N, C-alpha and C positions, 0 to 999 in steps of 0.2 A: 077783095081782101087786101088791106094795106100792107100786111106782113108776108104776102106771097113772094117767094124768091124763085125766079124762073130759071136760074142757072145753077150748075154745080162747079166745083173747082176745076173739074176736067175742061170746062169751057173757057177758063181764064186765058186771055190773049195778051201777048206782049208786043205785038206787031205795031210798028210806027209810033212807039212810045219812047220818050227819053228815059235814060237809065234810072233816074231818081223816081220816076213814076212807076216803073216796073217793080223796083224794090219796095216802093210804098204799097203797091197792091199786095205783094207777098206778105209784108208786115201786117197789113190790115186783115188778111185771111188768117194768119197764124195767131194774131192777137184775139180774134173772134173764136178761133178753135180752142185756144188755151182757156179762154174765159168760159166757154161752154163745157169743157172738160172739168174745170174747177167746180162748176155748178153741179155737174153729175157726180163727181167724186166726193163732194161735200155731203151728198145724200147717200153715199155708200154704193153708188151705181157705177159699174164698169161697163163701158159700151161694148167692147170686144170686137168691133168691126170698123174702126176708124180707117177711112180711105178717101181718096179724092172725090169719088162719086157720092159719098155720104156727107159731104159738106156743101151746104147750099149758100149761094151768094146772090145779091140783088143786081149785080152788074158784072159783065165778063171782061171789063177793062177798068182802068183807073177812072174814078175812085170806087172802091168797094166799101159800102157803108154798113151793110148788114150781113152777118154770117150766122148760120144755124147748122147744128148737127142734126142729121135725120137718121131714120131707120134704126130704131132701138130693138129690132127683133132678136138680136143676139145678146142684148144687155142683161146684166144679172147683178143682184145684190150679193156680193161675195163676203163670206165669213173667213174662209181659208185658214184653218187651224191645222197644221201638220200633225198634231197629236190626236186629231179627230177625223177618222176616215170619212165620216158622213159629210164633211165640208169640202170634199174633193169636187173639182169642176172639170168639165171636158177641156182637154188641151188642144184638140184638133178643132180650132174655132177661129173665125175671122178669115179674111181674104189672105191667101198665102204670102204674097209679096210684102204685106204689111204686118206679118206675124212676128211677135217678139221672140228673142232667143230662148227665154225660159220656157215658152210653149214648145219650141222645137226640140229641146232636150228633155221633154217629158214632165215638166212641173205641173202638178194638178192642184197646187195650193197657191196659185199666183194671185196678184192683186192689181190695183188700178194702174200700176206702172206699165202694164202692157199697152195701155192706151197712149202713154207718153212716147213709147217707142214708135208706135204707129204714126203719131203726130210728127215725129222726127222724119219718118220716111216721106210723109206728105210734104214736109218742108224741103227735103232734099230733092224730091221730084219737081217741085216748083222752081227751085234754084236751077236745076239742070235744064228745065224748059226755058227759063229766062236767059241762060247763057248759050242756049241752042246747042247743047251737047247731044250728040246722037248716041246716047248711052241709055240702054234700058236696064238700069240697075235694079236688082231685086226681083226681076221677072224670072221666076224659076218654075221648072216643071215638077219638082219634087222637094220634099223636106231636106233631103241630103244636098241637093243642088243649092237650095237657098242658104243652108249652113255654110257651104263653100263660098258663096258670094259674100256673105256677111264677113267671114273670116278673112277673105282676100281684100275686101274693101275697107273694113273698119278695124279688123283685128280679132284675134281669138280671145275668148274669156280666160281669165286666170283661174288658178285652183280655188282661190277665195270666192271668185264670182260664180264658178260652177257649184260650189257648195251653197252659196246664197240662193242660187236658182233651183236648188233641190233637183239637180239633174239625175235622171234615171236612164237616159240614153247617151251612150258614149260616142257622140258624133261631132263634138266641137273641142276635142282635147288633143289634137295632133302635136302641137308644140310641147305640151306637157309630157307626152309620151317620148318626145325627142330629148327630154331632160332640160328644157328651158325653164328658167325661174319665172316667177310672176313679174319681177322687175324687167326681165328680158322681153316678156310678152307685152308689157305696158309701153316699152320704148318703141314698139312698132305700131302702136295704136293710132289709127287715123292716117297712117302714112300714105296709102294709095288714095284715099279720099281727098286728102289735102293736095295731092298732085293734080287730081282732076279739077279742083276748084281754085288752084293757085292763080292769084292776080285777077280773078273773075268777079269776086264779090268782096264786100268790106270784111275786115277781120272780125268785127263784132258779129257778123252773120255766121261765120265759120265757128266762132266760139260758142254761140248758142246752139248750133247744130251738134257740136261735140257733146 
């Protein structure tokens, strides 16, 4: 089979490669992943379990030519109409560390954006692997623990964002309870993440991650 891909993104190696080739490998993986998600989403399909091991590649070092998304066992054609209870979907879905905030706060009318969050976590994990950071970000033993990691690393959702996420669980609103405004919350967005990545990758890479 000419399209057989023997590796997953978990197997991607950056050892003994110059910086530009390491970054190019990440770029190739993410380009393929976003193309695949665009194809799925254009058909109305949400994958719901995007993670490193569900992304197949043809080579585990530079250059990566082929990228494919696999394991559509959790995929679903979502309708997601909050005025129609029959369109609810399971929110305890996907691998925990790649699970989007709207799922964590109880949204059952989510959409394809949860796959974009998961792709962002894939991106971040590849960057951390590239810069050899000994940080196991987003590895959590519970939903509450993952919420804390997200809030500490990326920032808390604002009132507006929680409303948009149709939150039913009050587990990501600590700053709001303390009386901080949405502007105050946004000022702290990405602060710790940027400290971790500072001077390690190009600014364009961090902007895309944001």
